[in-house]
Backbone as CSV, one residue per row, in Angstrom:
resi,resn,N_x,N_y,N_z,CA_x,CA_y,CA_z,C_x,C_y,C_z
1,MET,29.921,-19.559,2.359,29.428,-19.614,0.972,28.197,-18.724,0.831
2,LEU,28.098,-18.039,-0.310,26.973,-17.143,-0.575,26.058,-17.728,-1.658
3,PRO,24.799,-17.371,-1.648,23.891,-17.827,-2.719,24.326,-17.277,-4.068
4,THR,24.073,-18.026,-5.112,24.356,-17.538,-6.463,23.142,-16.792,-7.007
5,LEU,23.390,-15.977,-8.029,22.286,-15.275,-8.662,21.290,-16.265,-9.262
6,ARG,21.794,-17.368,-9.783,20.916,-18.376,-10.372,19.980,-18.962,-9.320
7,GLN,20.516,-19.256,-8.135,19.678,-19.787,-7.057,18.613,-18.772,-6.639
8,LEU,18.992,-17.509,-6.561,18.029,-16.470,-6.187,16.964,-16.315,-7.272
9,GLN,17.384,-16.466,-8.523,16.419,-16.396,-9.622,15.440,-17.558,-9.544
10,TYR,15.928,-18.757,-9.226,15.051,-19.913,-9.065,13.999,-19.634,-7.987
11,LEU,14.442,-19.078,-6.866,13.519,-18.807,-5.768,12.484,-17.759,-6.172
12,LYS,12.910,-16.726,-6.866,11.991,-15.684,-7.314,10.941,-16.268,-8.257
13,LEU,11.364,-17.097,-9.187,10.430,-17.716,-10.132,9.489,-18.677,-9.414
14,LEU,10.001,-19.377,-8.417,9.169,-20.294,-7.643,8.089,-19.520,-6.896
15,SER,8.450,-18.345,-6.381,7.482,-17.498,-5.692,6.411,-16.994,-6.655
16,GLU,6.813,-16.651,-7.865,5.879,-16.100,-8.850,4.921,-17.161,-9.398
17,HIS,5.428,-18.377,-9.613,4.630,-19.409,-10.278,3.973,-20.391,-9.317
18,GLY,4.509,-20.507,-8.085,3.907,-21.407,-7.108,4.000,-22.865,-7.470
19,SER,4.912,-23.201,-8.351,5.042,-24.584,-8.823,6.465,-24.811,-9.312
20,PHE,7.055,-25.955,-8.929,8.407,-26.272,-9.390,8.441,-26.457,-10.903
21,SER,7.419,-27.110,-11.442,7.425,-27.393,-12.880,7.313,-26.098,-13.691
22,ARG,6.406,-25.214,-13.288,6.241,-23.959,-14.040,7.446,-23.038,-13.852
23,ALA,8.018,-23.023,-12.647,9.212,-22.209,-12.413,10.379,-22.719,-13.251
24,ALA,10.520,-24.040,-13.332,11.600,-24.625,-14.130,11.423,-24.292,-15.608
25,GLU,10.181,-24.361,-16.071,9.898,-24.022,-17.465,10.260,-22.571,-17.756
26,SER,9.924,-21.675,-16.818,10.233,-20.258,-16.998,11.735,-20.001,-16.980
27,ALA,12.470,-20.808,-16.182,13.930,-20.646,-16.091,14.663,-21.389,-17.197
28,HIS,13.906,-22.140,-18.016,14.479,-22.925,-19.123,15.469,-23.973,-18.607
29,VAL,15.099,-24.611,-17.488,15.893,-25.713,-16.947,14.940,-26.854,-16.606
30,THR,15.499,-28.012,-16.287,14.650,-29.135,-15.883,14.197,-28.932,-14.435
31,GLN,13.116,-29.604,-14.086,12.610,-29.484,-12.721,13.626,-29.993,-11.690
32,PRO,14.311,-31.128,-11.934,15.326,-31.577,-10.973,16.445,-30.551,-10.775
33,THR,16.818,-29.853,-11.859,17.866,-28.834,-11.750,17.418,-27.691,-10.845
34,LEU,16.179,-27.228,-11.051,15.674,-26.142,-10.218,15.515,-26.600,-8.772
35,SER,15.005,-27.801,-8.575,14.812,-28.324,-7.226,16.149,-28.443,-6.493
36,ALA,17.188,-28.885,-7.221,18.515,-29.009,-6.613,19.059,-27.637,-6.236
37,GLY,18.775,-26.632,-7.076,19.224,-25.280,-6.777,18.563,-24.721,-5.524
38,ILE,17.289,-25.002,-5.355,16.561,-24.550,-4.165,17.093,-25.258,-2.921
39,GLN,17.364,-26.553,-3.036,17.892,-27.304,-1.899,19.260,-26.771,-1.485
40,GLU,20.091,-26.441,-2.460,21.411,-25.893,-2.148,21.272,-24.518,-1.489
41,LEU,20.303,-23.735,-1.947,20.052,-22.426,-1.341,19.641,-22.591,0.120
42,GLU,18.802,-23.562,0.378,18.361,-23.805,1.756,19.536,-24.201,2.649
43,LYS,20.481,-24.977,2.111,21.663,-25.359,2.889,22.504,-24.126,3.217
44,ILE,22.653,-23.241,2.228,23.456,-22.031,2.428,22.816,-21.112,3.465
45,LEU,21.479,-20.974,3.381,20.764,-20.089,4.302,20.563,-20.719,5.671
46,GLY,20.629,-22.035,5.724,20.430,-22.724,6.988,18.992,-22.766,7.428
47,ALA,18.064,-22.648,6.474,16.634,-22.667,6.800,15.845,-23.041,5.552
48,PRO,14.720,-23.746,5.722,13.873,-24.063,4.551,13.220,-22.801,4.008
49,VAL,13.137,-22.699,2.707,12.517,-21.526,2.096,11.143,-21.843,1.513
50,VAL,10.837,-23.127,1.328,9.534,-23.501,0.783,8.988,-24.706,1.527
51,ASP,7.670,-24.765,1.610,6.967,-25.951,2.081,6.311,-26.580,0.865
52,ARG,6.556,-27.835,0.660,5.997,-28.526,-0.500,4.684,-29.183,-0.095
53,ALA,3.581,-28.721,-0.705,2.254,-29.243,-0.386,1.574,-29.703,-1.662
54,ARG,0.494,-30.489,-1.499,-0.246,-30.966,-2.671,-0.821,-29.819,-3.489
55,SER,-1.205,-28.747,-2.792,-1.810,-27.612,-3.485,-0.773,-26.749,-4.193
56,GLY,0.505,-27.004,-3.939,1.549,-26.223,-4.586,2.635,-25.849,-3.602
57,VAL,3.437,-24.874,-3.991,4.564,-24.437,-3.176,4.146,-23.268,-2.304
58,ILE,4.479,-23.340,-1.021,4.200,-22.257,-0.085,5.520,-21.779,0.498
59,LEU,5.802,-20.487,0.404,7.038,-19.947,0.949,6.968,-19.893,2.468
60,THR,8.058,-20.250,3.108,8.155,-20.084,4.549,8.438,-18.614,4.850
61,ALA,8.456,-18.263,6.125,8.782,-16.887,6.503,10.181,-16.528,6.019
62,ALA,11.113,-17.478,6.167,12.475,-17.247,5.682,12.491,-17.116,4.167
63,GLY,11.644,-17.898,3.497,11.562,-17.830,2.043,11.019,-16.502,1.554
64,GLN,10.004,-15.991,2.240,9.422,-14.696,1.863,10.442,-13.574,2.006
65,GLU,11.199,-13.608,3.096,12.231,-12.592,3.302,13.337,-12.741,2.262
66,ALA,13.684,-13.975,1.941,14.720,-14.214,0.935,14.282,-13.707,-0.434
67,VAL,13.009,-13.918,-0.784,12.498,-13.429,-2.065,12.551,-11.908,-2.117
68,ARG,12.157,-11.269,-1.028,12.172,-9.795,-0.994,13.577,-9.262,-1.251
69,ARG,14.556,-9.873,-0.594,15.927,-9.428,-0.785,16.481,-9.862,-2.142
70,ALA,16.055,-11.023,-2.613,16.526,-11.521,-3.906,16.090,-10.608,-5.042
71,GLU,14.873,-10.090,-4.967,14.378,-9.194,-6.020,15.272,-7.966,-6.154
72,ASP,15.702,-7.418,-5.011,16.567,-6.240,-5.045,17.943,-6.600,-5.590
73,ILE,18.481,-7.738,-5.162,19.807,-8.167,-5.633,19.787,-8.419,-7.138
74,LEU,18.750,-9.110,-7.621,18.653,-9.413,-9.049,18.467,-8.145,-9.867
75,ALA,17.691,-7.198,-9.332,17.484,-5.935,-10.042,18.796,-5.169,-10.164
76,ARG,19.589,-5.173,-9.100,20.863,-4.465,-9.139,21.856,-5.159,-10.073
77,ALA,21.791,-6.475,-10.127,22.642,-7.203,-11.071,22.271,-6.870,-12.513
78,GLU,20.964,-6.774,-12.754,20.497,-6.379,-14.088,20.953,-4.966,-14.412
79,ASP,20.907,-4.068,-13.431,21.399,-2.706,-13.622,22.867,-2.710,-14.027
80,LEU,23.655,-3.563,-13.359,25.079,-3.651,-13.649,25.325,-4.048,-15.099
81,VAL,24.582,-5.047,-15.560,24.743,-5.516,-16.932,24.366,-4.424,-17.924
82,GLN,23.211,-3.782,-17.683,22.757,-2.743,-18.601,23.686,-1.550,-18.600
83,ALA,24.214,-1.186,-17.425,25.130,-0.049,-17.340,26.407,-0.334,-18.124
84,ALA,26.912,-1.574,-18.020,28.131,-1.937,-18.736,27.901,-1.920,-20.246
85,ARG,26.746,-2.432,-20.667,26.450,-2.480,-22.105,26.234,-1.087,-22.689
86,GLY,25.660,-0.202,-21.861,25.336,1.133,-22.366,26.330,2.192,-21.969
87,ALA,27.518,1.775,-21.493,28.521,2.751,-21.057,28.871,3.686,-22.211
88,GLY,28.718,4.963,-21.963,29.025,5.956,-22.985,27.941,6.115,-24.024
89,GLN,26.867,5.327,-23.944,25.776,5.419,-24.912,24.440,5.436,-24.185
90,PRO,24.088,6.548,-23.564,22.813,6.615,-22.846,21.628,6.416,-23.782
91,LEU,20.603,5.736,-23.260,19.389,5.442,-24.021,19.714,4.744,-25.340
92,ALA,20.573,3.727,-25.224,20.865,2.842,-26.358,20.552,1.424,-25.899
93,GLY,19.974,0.622,-26.768,19.593,-0.725,-26.384,18.248,-0.753,-25.687
94,ARG,17.989,-1.832,-24.955,16.676,-2.030,-24.336,16.435,-1.066,-23.185
95,PHE,15.233,-0.488,-23.175,14.818,0.351,-22.043,13.336,0.095,-21.816
96,ARG,13.011,-0.382,-20.594,11.636,-0.777,-20.275,10.953,0.359,-19.515
97,LEU,9.966,0.956,-20.161,9.302,2.134,-19.599,7.830,1.848,-19.321
98,GLY,7.416,2.083,-18.093,6.009,1.983,-17.738,5.342,3.344,-17.871
99,VAL,4.074,3.357,-18.241,3.328,4.608,-18.411,1.906,4.415,-17.902
100,ILE,1.391,5.384,-17.159,0.019,5.278,-16.668,-0.964,5.577,-17.802
101,PRO,-2.170,4.995,-17.752,-3.135,5.122,-18.858,-3.630,6.550,-19.097
102,THR,-3.576,7.424,-18.098,-4.054,8.785,-18.290,-2.972,9.698,-18.853
103,VAL,-1.815,9.115,-19.178,-0.723,9.874,-19.806,-0.346,9.276,-21.159
104,ALA,-0.281,7.952,-21.226,0.243,7.258,-22.409,-0.352,7.731,-23.740
105,PRO,-1.695,7.779,-23.908,-2.237,8.117,-25.234,-2.069,9.587,-25.614
106,TYR,-1.696,10.430,-24.659,-1.697,11.875,-24.900,-0.301,12.484,-24.966
107,LEU,0.650,11.908,-24.240,2.019,12.417,-24.268,2.902,11.639,-25.235
108,LEU,2.731,10.324,-25.278,3.627,9.502,-26.091,3.576,9.800,-27.591
109,PRO,2.402,10.058,-28.199,2.397,10.313,-29.644,3.291,11.471,-30.078
110,ARG,3.438,12.485,-29.215,4.321,13.592,-29.590,5.747,13.389,-29.099
111,ALA,5.926,12.494,-28.127,7.256,12.275,-27.561,8.046,11.199,-28.293
112,LEU,7.377,10.156,-28.740,8.092,9.037,-29.350,8.884,9.422,-30.608
113,PRO,8.343,10.263,-31.512,9.157,10.660,-32.674,10.435,11.393,-32.274
114,VAL,10.351,12.216,-31.210,11.540,12.940,-30.735,12.569,11.950,-30.189
115,LEU,12.102,10.968,-29.424,13.006,9.955,-28.882,13.681,9.167,-29.999
116,ARG,12.913,8.813,-31.029,13.494,8.052,-32.146,14.566,8.858,-32.865
117,ASP,14.324,10.157,-33.037,15.294,11.008,-33.741,16.572,11.187,-32.930
118,ARG,16.437,11.391,-31.629,17.608,11.676,-30.789,18.382,10.426,-30.401
119,PHE,17.662,9.316,-30.267,18.306,8.092,-29.797,17.941,6.930,-30.733
120,PRO,18.519,6.908,-31.915,18.136,5.893,-32.915,18.455,4.460,-32.488
121,LYS,19.353,4.270,-31.511,19.695,2.925,-31.057,18.827,2.461,-29.889
122,LEU,17.937,3.324,-29.467,17.063,2.988,-28.341,16.005,1.970,-28.764
123,LYS,15.860,0.903,-27.972,14.795,-0.075,-28.175,13.852,0.036,-26.984
124,LEU,12.795,0.799,-27.175,11.884,1.119,-26.082,10.786,0.074,-25.976
125,PHE,10.652,-0.499,-24.779,9.573,-1.444,-24.487,8.611,-0.749,-23.537
126,LEU,7.348,-0.613,-23.945,6.364,0.132,-23.170,5.392,-0.804,-22.456
127,ARG,5.036,-0.434,-21.231,4.027,-1.168,-20.466,3.064,-0.156,-19.865
128,GLU,1.801,-0.228,-20.252,0.785,0.672,-19.704,0.083,-0.027,-18.539
129,ASP,0.046,0.638,-17.388,-0.576,0.038,-16.210,-0.835,1.126,-15.176
130,LEU,-1.510,0.758,-14.097,-1.795,1.695,-13.024,-0.536,1.975,-12.206
131,THR,-0.512,3.126,-11.557,0.678,3.582,-10.843,1.192,2.555,-9.844
132,GLN,0.302,2.000,-9.048,0.714,1.066,-8.002,1.477,-0.119,-8.574
133,ARG,0.986,-0.658,-9.679,1.645,-1.828,-10.270,2.945,-1.435,-10.970
134,LEU,2.997,-0.248,-11.548,4.230,0.204,-12.189,5.339,0.399,-11.162
135,ILE,4.996,0.990,-10.026,6.001,1.206,-8.986,6.488,-0.127,-8.426
136,ALA,5.586,-1.073,-8.253,5.987,-2.403,-7.789,6.946,-3.041,-8.796
137,ALA,6.674,-2.870,-10.085,7.544,-3.421,-11.128,8.901,-2.720,-11.130
138,LEU,8.900,-1.408,-10.873,10.163,-0.667,-10.776,11.030,-1.235,-9.665
139,LYS,10.437,-1.392,-8.496,11.191,-1.851,-7.334,11.654,-3.293,-7.482
140,ALA,10.925,-4.080,-8.274,11.295,-5.476,-8.502,12.292,-5.629,-9.646
141,GLY,12.607,-4.519,-10.333,13.550,-4.575,-11.442,12.949,-4.978,-12.762
142,ALA,11.613,-5.068,-12.836,10.949,-5.450,-14.085,10.801,-4.271,-15.044
143,LEU,10.993,-3.052,-14.544,10.969,-1.848,-15.372,12.214,-1.016,-15.069
144,ASP,12.660,-0.243,-16.049,13.802,0.647,-15.846,13.356,2.020,-15.366
145,ALA,12.180,2.450,-15.794,11.641,3.754,-15.396,10.140,3.740,-15.638
146,ALA,9.451,4.730,-15.079,8.007,4.824,-15.277,7.605,6.285,-15.392
147,LEU,6.678,6.537,-16.282,6.119,7.876,-16.484,4.807,7.931,-15.717
148,ILE,4.823,8.616,-14.580,3.679,8.621,-13.680,3.341,10.054,-13.276
149,ALA,2.332,10.194,-12.411,1.893,11.515,-11.969,1.967,11.614,-10.454
150,LEU,2.405,12.765,-9.970,2.470,13.061,-8.539,1.363,14.038,-8.179
151,PRO,0.943,14.065,-6.913,1.577,13.420,-5.761,1.257,11.931,-5.658
152,TYR,2.247,11.194,-5.143,2.125,9.762,-4.874,3.261,9.393,-3.923
153,ASP,3.108,8.328,-3.177,4.166,7.892,-2.277,5.352,7.388,-3.097
154,MET,6.476,8.111,-3.029,7.638,7.791,-3.859,8.793,7.224,-3.030
155,THR,8.484,6.601,-1.929,9.509,5.987,-1.087,10.325,4.979,-1.893
156,GLY,11.649,5.125,-1.852,12.523,4.199,-2.566,12.722,4.543,-4.027
157,LEU,12.209,5.691,-4.461,12.322,6.087,-5.865,12.940,7.475,-6.002
158,ASP,13.585,7.714,-7.133,14.015,9.052,-7.535,13.213,9.430,-8.768
159,TRP,13.150,10.716,-9.079,12.361,11.129,-10.241,12.834,12.468,-10.772
160,ALA,12.406,12.756,-12.009,12.719,14.021,-12.674,11.442,14.591,-13.284
161,HIS,11.290,15.899,-13.165,10.081,16.597,-13.622,9.975,16.590,-15.148
162,VAL,8.772,16.374,-15.648,8.491,16.487,-17.078,7.609,17.711,-17.346
163,GLU,6.431,17.759,-16.717,5.547,18.914,-16.891,4.450,18.908,-15.838
164,ASP,3.856,20.064,-15.630,2.667,20.175,-14.793,1.448,20.119,-15.702
165,ASP,0.516,19.265,-15.357,-0.675,19.037,-16.176,-1.902,19.573,-15.440
166,GLU,-2.477,20.645,-15.955,-3.621,21.283,-15.305,-4.856,20.389,-15.344
167,LEU,-5.633,20.412,-14.259,-6.902,19.693,-14.213,-8.033,20.663,-14.532
168,LEU,-8.942,20.247,-15.401,-10.034,21.092,-15.872,-11.380,20.502,-15.469
169,ALA,-12.341,21.377,-15.202,-13.705,20.927,-14.921,-14.384,20.556,-16.235
170,ALA,-15.161,19.474,-16.217,-15.859,19.020,-17.424,-17.306,18.700,-17.075
171,ALA,-18.239,19.166,-17.902,-19.665,18.957,-17.654,-20.389,18.879,-18.991
172,PRO,-21.657,18.420,-18.985,-22.440,18.419,-20.224,-22.512,19.830,-20.816
173,ALA,-22.664,19.918,-22.118,-22.607,21.202,-22.812,-23.615,22.219,-22.293
174,ASN,-24.760,21.754,-21.803,-25.799,22.675,-21.330,-25.689,22.976,-19.837
175,HIS,-24.589,22.628,-19.214,-24.408,22.872,-17.786,-24.214,24.372,-17.528
176,PRO,-24.671,24.890,-16.378,-24.509,26.313,-16.069,-23.074,26.815,-16.118
177,MET,-22.092,25.938,-15.894,-20.705,26.410,-15.871,-20.219,26.825,-17.267
178,ALA,-21.020,26.524,-18.295,-20.650,26.937,-19.650,-20.562,28.447,-19.764
179,GLY,-21.277,29.155,-18.899,-21.251,30.617,-18.931,-20.199,31.228,-18.035
180,GLN,-19.330,30.407,-17.438,-18.299,30.908,-16.523,-16.917,30.800,-17.164
181,ALA,-16.061,31.781,-16.837,-14.688,31.748,-17.339,-13.866,30.728,-16.554
182,ARG,-14.070,30.690,-15.239,-13.410,29.736,-14.355,-14.445,29.165,-13.401
183,VAL,-14.247,27.921,-12.989,-15.250,27.238,-12.181,-14.730,27.010,-10.768
184,ASP,-15.522,27.450,-9.792,-15.219,27.184,-8.391,-15.608,25.727,-8.100
185,PRO,-14.674,24.890,-7.630,-15.008,23.486,-7.356,-16.197,23.327,-6.415
186,ASP,-16.364,24.268,-5.478,-17.485,24.185,-4.542,-18.829,24.259,-5.253
187,SER,-18.857,24.929,-6.412,-20.119,25.068,-7.136,-20.579,23.749,-7.761
188,LEU,-19.702,22.746,-7.760,-20.036,21.451,-8.353,-20.517,20.440,-7.322
189,ARG,-20.565,20.842,-6.055,-20.929,19.901,-5.003,-22.351,19.361,-5.160
190,GLY,-23.221,20.116,-5.780,-24.596,19.658,-5.951,-24.783,18.749,-7.146
191,ASP,-23.754,18.585,-7.955,-23.846,17.739,-9.149,-23.385,16.311,-8.846
192,ASP,-23.812,15.380,-9.676,-23.305,14.015,-9.583,-21.868,14.005,-10.100
193,LEU,-20.954,13.592,-9.245,-19.539,13.583,-9.599,-19.136,12.192,-10.078
194,ILE,-18.592,12.125,-11.282,-18.121,10.864,-11.857,-16.601,10.922,-11.962
195,LEU,-15.933,9.897,-11.488,-14.478,9.848,-11.547,-14.021,8.516,-12.131
196,LEU,-12.735,8.403,-12.353,-12.183,7.112,-12.729,-12.261,6.179,-11.532
197,GLU,-12.298,4.887,-11.776,-12.422,3.928,-10.680,-11.167,3.922,-9.818
198,ASP,-11.296,3.359,-8.614,-10.171,3.267,-7.690,-8.974,2.611,-8.363
199,GLY,-7.783,3.132,-8.059,-6.559,2.611,-8.661,-5.943,3.602,-9.611
200,HIS,-6.779,4.469,-10.212,-6.277,5.530,-11.080,-5.888,6.719,-10.207
201,CYS,-4.619,7.113,-10.250,-4.172,8.205,-9.387,-4.828,9.527,-9.758
202,LEU,-5.301,9.674,-11.005,-5.967,10.909,-11.400,-7.203,11.160,-10.543
203,ARG,-7.860,10.104,-10.117,-9.022,10.227,-9.240,-8.638,10.964,-7.952
204,ASP,-7.556,10.520,-7.324,-7.111,11.141,-6.077,-6.592,12.550,-6.316
205,HIS,-5.899,12.766,-7.438,-5.381,14.100,-7.738,-6.512,15.114,-7.875
206,ALA,-7.578,14.720,-8.583,-8.703,15.626,-8.800,-9.395,15.970,-7.487
207,LEU,-9.638,14.971,-6.663,-10.314,15.209,-5.383,-9.468,16.089,-4.473
208,ALA,-8.161,15.817,-4.435,-7.278,16.594,-3.566,-7.156,18.034,-4.044
209,ALA,-7.033,18.227,-5.344,-6.868,19.573,-5.885,-8.101,20.430,-5.666
210,CYS,-9.257,19.791,-5.625,-10.512,20.534,-5.499,-11.106,20.463,-4.096
211,GLY,-10.469,19.743,-3.194,-10.967,19.653,-1.826,-12.308,18.963,-1.723
212,LEU,-12.543,17.971,-2.573,-13.833,17.278,-2.598,-13.708,15.878,-2.006
213,GLU,-14.827,15.331,-1.570,-14.881,13.974,-1.056,-15.259,13.016,-2.185
214,PRO,-14.825,11.756,-2.093,-15.206,10.775,-3.120,-16.715,10.639,-3.196
215,PRO,-17.266,10.491,-4.390,-18.719,10.308,-4.516,-19.173,9.012,-3.872
216,LYS,-20.342,9.035,-3.286,-20.886,7.853,-2.618,-22.166,7.418,-3.303
217,GLY,-22.374,6.109,-3.330,-23.582,5.578,-3.934,-24.755,5.652,-2.976
218,VAL,-25.871,5.103,-3.410,-27.083,5.077,-2.596,-27.158,3.746,-1.876
219,GLY,-27.294,3.782,-0.560,-27.352,2.542,0.212,-26.049,1.791,0.113
220,ASP,-26.141,0.521,-0.280,-24.944,-0.305,-0.404,-24.363,-0.277,-1.807
221,GLU,-25.018,0.451,-2.702,-24.543,0.493,-4.079,-23.358,1.436,-4.215
222,GLU,-22.406,1.060,-5.096,-21.265,1.916,-5.343,-21.645,3.000,-6.338
223,SER,-20.951,4.140,-6.255,-21.186,5.216,-7.207,-20.648,4.805,-8.574
224,PHE,-21.129,5.488,-9.621,-20.642,5.198,-10.958,-19.188,5.622,-11.084
225,ALA,-18.395,4.841,-11.795,-16.994,5.170,-12.039,-16.627,4.683,-13.432
226,ALA,-15.703,5.403,-14.061,-15.273,5.053,-15.409,-13.955,4.292,-15.356
227,THR,-13.733,3.435,-16.350,-12.495,2.660,-16.398,-11.401,3.355,-17.201
228,SER,-11.775,4.388,-17.965,-10.796,5.097,-18.786,-11.291,6.511,-19.041
229,LEU,-10.401,7.374,-19.503,-10.802,8.748,-19.805,-11.807,8.827,-20.957
230,PRO,-11.634,8.063,-22.045,-12.653,8.107,-23.104,-14.036,7.705,-22.590
231,THR,-14.107,6.693,-21.726,-15.392,6.292,-21.149,-15.943,7.396,-20.264
232,LEU,-15.079,8.023,-19.485,-15.493,9.124,-18.621,-16.099,10.258,-19.444
233,VAL,-15.489,10.579,-20.568,-15.996,11.644,-21.442,-17.380,11.287,-21.982
234,GLN,-17.568,10.036,-22.358,-18.872,9.615,-22.866,-19.946,9.719,-21.793
235,MET,-19.590,9.381,-20.561,-20.550,9.464,-19.457,-20.930,10.909,-19.175
236,ILE,-19.940,11.804,-19.227,-20.233,13.229,-19.013,-21.118,13.752,-20.139
237,GLY,-20.752,13.433,-21.372,-21.516,13.911,-22.524,-22.938,13.390,-22.553
238,SER,-23.173,12.252,-21.906,-24.523,11.675,-21.849,-25.354,12.278,-20.724
239,GLY,-24.770,13.213,-19.990,-25.518,13.892,-18.942,-25.549,13.172,-17.608
240,LEU,-24.628,12.237,-17.402,-24.636,11.477,-16.162,-23.989,12.207,-14.992
241,GLY,-23.245,13.274,-15.277,-22.617,14.008,-14.186,-21.479,14.881,-14.677
242,VAL,-20.706,15.385,-13.706,-19.561,16.250,-14.009,-18.289,15.546,-13.543
243,SER,-17.139,16.046,-14.015,-15.882,15.425,-13.628,-14.733,16.387,-13.866
244,PHE,-13.515,15.836,-13.851,-12.296,16.614,-14.079,-11.426,15.870,-15.077
245,LEU,-10.840,16.613,-16.007,-10.022,16.023,-17.058,-8.648,16.685,-17.085
246,PRO,-7.603,15.929,-17.398,-6.273,16.528,-17.521,-6.165,17.336,-18.804
247,ALA,-5.509,18.488,-18.705,-5.397,19.374,-19.861,-4.692,18.691,-21.028
248,MET,-3.685,17.845,-20.750,-2.963,17.209,-21.855,-3.885,16.342,-22.696
249,ALA,-4.890,15.719,-22.056,-5.829,14.888,-22.796,-6.785,15.745,-23.627
250,VAL,-7.229,16.853,-23.049,-8.131,17.760,-23.766,-7.400,18.362,-24.962
251,GLU,-6.154,18.792,-24.752,-5.373,19.380,-25.850,-5.079,18.367,-26.946
252,ALA,-5.065,17.089,-26.581,-4.812,16.034,-27.570,-6.080,15.649,-28.326
253,GLY,-7.211,16.285,-27.988,-8.449,16.048,-28.737,-9.435,15.116,-28.075
254,LEU,-9.254,14.822,-26.786,-10.140,13.870,-26.104,-11.607,14.299,-26.158
255,THR,-11.875,15.604,-26.051,-13.262,16.078,-26.000,-13.754,16.647,-27.332
256,ASP,-12.947,16.512,-28.371,-13.378,17.017,-29.688,-14.633,16.272,-30.139
257,ARG,-15.535,16.992,-30.750,-16.780,16.437,-31.294,-17.606,15.737,-30.217
258,THR,-17.574,16.283,-29.000,-18.414,15.766,-27.916,-19.250,16.911,-27.360
259,ALA,-20.370,16.558,-26.726,-21.247,17.587,-26.139,-20.807,17.886,-24.708
260,ILE,-19.586,18.410,-24.585,-18.998,18.643,-23.270,-18.464,20.066,-23.169
261,THR,-18.647,20.677,-22.007,-18.071,21.976,-21.684,-16.866,21.761,-20.774
262,VAL,-15.746,22.375,-21.114,-14.530,22.262,-20.309,-14.083,23.659,-19.898
263,ARG,-13.822,23.834,-18.600,-13.414,25.138,-18.086,-12.280,24.980,-17.069
264,PRO,-11.399,26.011,-16.957,-10.361,25.994,-15.915,-10.999,26.067,-14.536
265,LEU,-10.278,25.599,-13.536,-10.761,25.613,-12.160,-10.208,26.815,-11.398
266,ALA,-11.054,27.399,-10.570,-10.625,28.481,-9.696,-10.161,27.849,-8.384
267,ALA,-8.978,27.249,-8.412,-8.411,26.580,-7.243,-6.927,26.906,-7.176
268,ALA,-6.326,26.701,-6.001,-4.940,27.110,-5.787,-3.963,26.376,-6.706
269,HIS,-4.000,25.056,-6.696,-3.071,24.282,-7.526,-3.801,23.116,-8.190
270,PRO,-4.683,23.408,-9.145,-5.442,22.325,-9.784,-4.633,21.621,-10.871
271,SER,-3.614,20.874,-10.467,-2.771,20.209,-11.458,-2.113,18.986,-10.840
272,ARG,-1.543,18.185,-11.689,-0.724,17.042,-11.279,0.638,17.205,-11.928
273,GLU,1.666,16.639,-11.313,3.018,16.748,-11.851,3.386,15.442,-12.550
274,ILE,3.723,15.524,-13.829,4.143,14.360,-14.587,5.658,14.217,-14.443
275,VAL,6.108,13.018,-14.055,7.531,12.783,-13.819,7.963,11.459,-14.414
276,VAL,9.259,11.327,-14.626,9.875,10.038,-14.920,10.508,9.559,-13.620
277,ALA,10.138,8.365,-13.180,10.627,7.821,-11.913,11.445,6.558,-12.166
278,TRP,12.425,6.318,-11.273,13.227,5.105,-11.335,13.622,4.708,-9.916
279,ARG,14.079,3.493,-9.750,14.441,3.009,-8.430,15.640,3.775,-7.894
280,ALA,15.575,4.224,-6.653,16.676,4.968,-6.046,17.951,4.132,-6.086
281,GLY,19.031,4.732,-6.552,20.301,4.030,-6.648,20.499,3.268,-7.940
282,SER,19.494,3.254,-8.805,19.599,2.522,-10.067,20.614,3.189,-10.991
283,SER,21.330,2.365,-11.735,22.278,2.898,-12.713,21.558,3.541,-13.900
284,ARG,20.232,3.339,-13.979,19.471,3.947,-15.081,19.023,5.364,-14.753
285,GLY,19.468,5.886,-13.586,19.060,7.221,-13.184,19.461,8.299,-14.184
286,VAL,20.679,8.203,-14.717,21.141,9.189,-15.700,20.239,9.162,-16.928
287,GLU,19.872,7.954,-17.349,18.993,7.825,-18.508,17.583,8.298,-18.181
288,GLY,17.143,8.081,-16.928,15.833,8.565,-16.523,15.751,10.083,-16.623
289,ARG,16.797,10.757,-16.176,16.816,12.223,-16.260,16.876,12.690,-17.713
290,LEU,17.656,11.975,-18.536,17.743,12.322,-19.949,16.409,12.101,-20.646
291,LEU,15.714,11.037,-20.263,14.391,10.769,-20.820,13.418,11.881,-20.443
292,ALA,13.456,12.298,-19.180,12.569,13.378,-18.729,12.869,14.673,-19.486
293,GLU,14.141,14.953,-19.707,14.522,16.158,-20.444,13.992,16.109,-21.876
294,THR,14.081,14.939,-22.498,13.589,14.784,-23.866,12.082,14.940,-23.925
295,LEU,11.380,14.382,-22.938,9.922,14.502,-22.897,9.504,15.956,-22.664
296,ARG,10.280,16.683,-21.863,9.984,18.116,-21.662,10.083,18.867,-22.982
297,ASP,11.099,18.538,-23.758,11.282,19.213,-25.058,10.150,18.891,-26.020
298,ALA,9.504,17.740,-25.808,8.437,17.317,-26.726,7.080,17.895,-26.327
299,THR,6.980,18.504,-25.144,5.679,19.027,-24.697,5.432,20.419,-25.255
């Protein structure tokens, strides 16, 4: 006998909520029903999957492995359903797309009208989050595709190119680089470097493209970091330091009406690659490529 999808779903929800009552509520079943499903799963697997404690539910080693495999099985089952519903109608119906914060406000406003015109039956659900969490959601089947930036570890994923986004040097308006056509990244080593906080892939892209080390604070204090590109621009304009901005954001007006100088970098490949990514083997791959093609046309 094999586990049912319902039993695997119960286990996944139990792992997420850490409580039989909350997992049952999320599954829209009674707690005894969910508990019976877990017990039957344990009989099928021949091993306990949870330890029941006063503090809540704790997964056993077998339970953790079962959850890992269950997430993939459930994601593939969801792919099967969506593929059947959308057969012959790509990008029709629900499509869950993740987008990183350094792309969403600048690419989507020009891309969404094109998507609406070409695919009027598309019901797009957007989730803005950091790359690491979007990729985790992709692999867990919580997203169909994600609009992210490379380089990044893409193990277990496929992707399609959208555009290359140039990285530009940004400094206060009175900075010496205002008189230069292109800026050598080495010339900025003496300045205070401000970047987005850890977790934003743009931070790593900028440092790698320019061959720079992460800024360090004084003593045990951390260096200043911004939580978003608009905040980063305000910090630069206030004279707190220099940084790097993606060209798509600058072209979208991010630095308009600010006291900031923006210049191209004199570096080999000062850019990041914007791609649409999806789980390797997913039935949404065809739609992922079609989405990337549409986004390319909108750039």
